[in-house]
ZADO-1210 file (C-alpha; in nm, 4 decimals, padded with zeros to 6 digits):
<atoms>
<atom x="15.5227" y="18.4137" z="06.0238" code="MET" pos="1"/>
<atom x="15.2303" y="18.3905" z="05.7883" code="PRO" pos="2"/>
<atom x="14.8485" y="18.5594" z="05.8366" code="VAL" pos="3"/>
<atom x="14.5875" y="18.2824" z="05.8034" code="TYR" pos="4"/>
<atom x="14.2555" y="18.3976" z="05.5930" code="SER" pos="5"/>
<atom x="14.1163" y="18.1972" z="05.8712" code="SER" pos="6"/>
<atom x="14.0862" y="17.9398" z="06.1891" code="LEU" pos="7"/>
<atom x="14.0801" y="17.6904" z="05.9712" code="ALA" pos="8"/>
<atom x="14.3992" y="17.7762" z="05.8202" code="HIS" pos="9"/>
<atom x="14.5616" y="17.8347" z="06.1209" code="ALA" pos="10"/>
<atom x="14.4868" y="17.5081" z="06.2829" code="LEU" pos="11"/>
<atom x="14.6043" y="17.2934" z="05.9126" code="ALA" pos="12"/>
<atom x="14.8553" y="17.5058" z="05.9386" code="GLY" pos="13"/>
<atom x="14.9401" y="17.4140" z="06.2370" code="ALA" pos="14"/>
<atom x="14.7897" y="16.9747" z="06.2416" code="LEU" pos="15"/>
<atom x="15.0819" y="17.0621" z="05.8592" code="VAL" pos="16"/>
<atom x="15.4134" y="17.1767" z="06.1557" code="ASP" pos="17"/>
<atom x="15.3335" y="16.9000" z="06.3835" code="VAL" pos="18"/>
<atom x="15.3697" y="16.6018" z="06.1550" code="LEU" pos="19"/>
<atom x="15.6177" y="16.7182" z="05.9349" code="TRP" pos="20"/>
<atom x="15.7979" y="16.7544" z="06.2360" code="PHE" pos="21"/>
<atom x="15.6264" y="16.3333" z="06.2977" code="ILE" pos="22"/>
<atom x="15.7503" y="16.2891" z="05.9407" code="GLU" pos="23"/>
<atom x="16.1150" y="16.4256" z="05.9736" code="GLY" pos="24"/>
<atom x="16.2195" y="16.2766" z="06.2961" code="SER" pos="25"/>
<atom x="16.4517" y="16.0103" z="06.3852" code="GLU" pos="26"/>
<atom x="16.4135" y="15.7437" z="06.5840" code="ASP" pos="27"/>
<atom x="16.6376" y="15.9486" z="06.8396" code="GLU" pos="28"/>
<atom x="16.4089" y="16.2283" z="06.8281" code="GLN" pos="29"/>
<atom x="16.0859" y="16.0682" z="06.8606" code="MET" pos="30"/>
<atom x="16.0046" y="15.7219" z="06.9516" code="ASP" pos="31"/>
<atom x="15.8019" y="15.5366" z="06.7561" code="SER" pos="32"/>
<atom x="15.5704" y="15.4276" z="06.9536" code="ASP" pos="33"/>
<atom x="15.4433" y="15.7809" z="07.0258" code="ASP" pos="34"/>
<atom x="15.5304" y="15.8872" z="06.6472" code="ALA" pos="35"/>
<atom x="15.2378" y="15.5915" z="06.5256" code="VAL" pos="36"/>
<atom x="14.9778" y="15.7537" z="06.8349" code="LYS" pos="37"/>
<atom x="14.9505" y="16.0977" z="06.7344" code="VAL" pos="38"/>
<atom x="14.9051" y="15.9792" z="06.3838" code="LEU" pos="39"/>
<atom x="14.6407" y="15.7406" z="06.4071" code="GLU" pos="40"/>
<atom x="14.4687" y="16.0452" z="06.6759" code="GLY" pos="41"/>
<atom x="14.5271" y="16.2473" z="06.4351" code="VAL" pos="42"/>
<atom x="14.3675" y="15.9728" z="06.0990" code="ALA" pos="43"/>
<atom x="14.1249" y="15.9304" z="06.3337" code="ARG" pos="44"/>
<atom x="14.0046" y="16.2813" z="06.3756" code="LEU" pos="45"/>
<atom x="14.0137" y="16.3549" z="06.0538" code="VAL" pos="46"/>
<atom x="13.7909" y="16.0296" z="05.9616" code="SER" pos="47"/>
<atom x="13.4986" y="16.1527" z="06.1756" code="MET" pos="48"/>
<atom x="13.5052" y="16.4864" z="06.0336" code="LEU" pos="49"/>
<atom x="13.1835" y="16.5502" z="05.7577" code="SER" pos="50"/>
<atom x="13.2317" y="16.5560" z="05.4288" code="SER" pos="51"/>
<atom x="13.2068" y="16.9350" z="05.3831" code="ASP" pos="52"/>
<atom x="13.4748" y="17.0040" z="05.6264" code="GLN" pos="53"/>
<atom x="13.7357" y="16.7625" z="05.4958" code="ARG" pos="54"/>
<atom x="13.6363" y="16.9438" z="05.1742" code="ASP" pos="55"/>
<atom x="13.7423" y="17.2259" z="05.3299" code="GLU" pos="56"/>
<atom x="14.0633" y="17.0760" z="05.4852" code="LEU" pos="57"/>
<atom x="14.1548" y="16.9529" z="05.1890" code="ILE" pos="58"/>
<atom x="14.1383" y="17.2948" z="05.0031" code="ASP" pos="59"/>
<atom x="14.3678" y="17.4560" z="05.2715" code="LEU" pos="60"/>
<atom x="14.5889" y="17.1513" z="05.1657" code="LEU" pos="61"/>
<atom x="14.5988" y="17.2953" z="04.8521" code="GLY" pos="62"/>
<atom x="14.6315" y="17.5990" z="04.9285" code="THR" pos="63"/>
<atom x="14.9177" y="17.5872" z="05.1585" code="MET" pos="64"/>
<atom x="15.0910" y="17.3629" z="04.8634" code="ALA" pos="65"/>
<atom x="15.0631" y="17.6164" z="04.6312" code="GLU" pos="66"/>
<atom x="15.2276" y="17.9128" z="04.8932" code="ALA" pos="67"/>
<atom x="15.5201" y="17.6261" z="05.0113" code="GLU" pos="68"/>
<atom x="15.8218" y="17.7445" z="04.8994" code="SER" pos="69"/>
<atom x="16.0709" y="17.4220" z="05.0534" code="ASP" pos="70"/>
<atom x="16.0168" y="17.1249" z="04.6956" code="PRO" pos="71"/>
<atom x="15.9992" y="16.8528" z="04.9992" code="ALA" pos="72"/>
<atom x="15.7346" y="16.9628" z="05.2067" code="ARG" pos="73"/>
<atom x="15.5110" y="17.0671" z="04.8913" code="ARG" pos="74"/>
<atom x="15.5105" y="16.7399" z="04.7993" code="GLU" pos="75"/>
<atom x="15.4321" y="16.6110" z="05.1900" code="PHE" pos="76"/>
<atom x="15.1432" y="16.8527" z="05.1815" code="LEU" pos="77"/>
<atom x="15.0581" y="16.7468" z="04.8624" code="GLU" pos="78"/>
<atom x="15.0289" y="16.3635" z="04.9040" code="GLY" pos="79"/>
<atom x="14.8839" y="16.4374" z="05.2451" code="PHE" pos="80"/>
<atom x="14.8733" y="16.0898" z="05.3537" code="GLY" pos="81"/>
<atom x="14.6074" y="16.0046" z="05.6036" code="LEU" pos="82"/>
<atom x="14.3481" y="16.2256" z="05.4292" code="LEU" pos="83"/>
<atom x="14.4168" y="15.8942" z="05.1625" code="ASP" pos="84"/>
<atom x="14.3039" y="15.6588" z="05.4082" code="ASP" pos="85"/>
<atom x="13.9813" y="15.8430" z="05.4844" code="VAL" pos="86"/>
<atom x="13.7706" y="16.0054" z="05.1628" code="VAL" pos="87"/>
</atoms>
């Protein structure tokens, strides 16, 4: 189990885990309408962050990507699409 440097880092990790799960789920595993609702909710939340908070999240995601050993997950972290829509 990873040790996080802050609560924000732990919560960013949990958010990434949820989004990674949704991204990798087949239609039989998760209803696509439910997946869209979750993704839209996260996008809405991220869009409401202050500029400083968004910068902190982007920095955390960069740190997580650098430490990630799974190439596919690292690519997911580096291209975190929801941030692209709101930055």
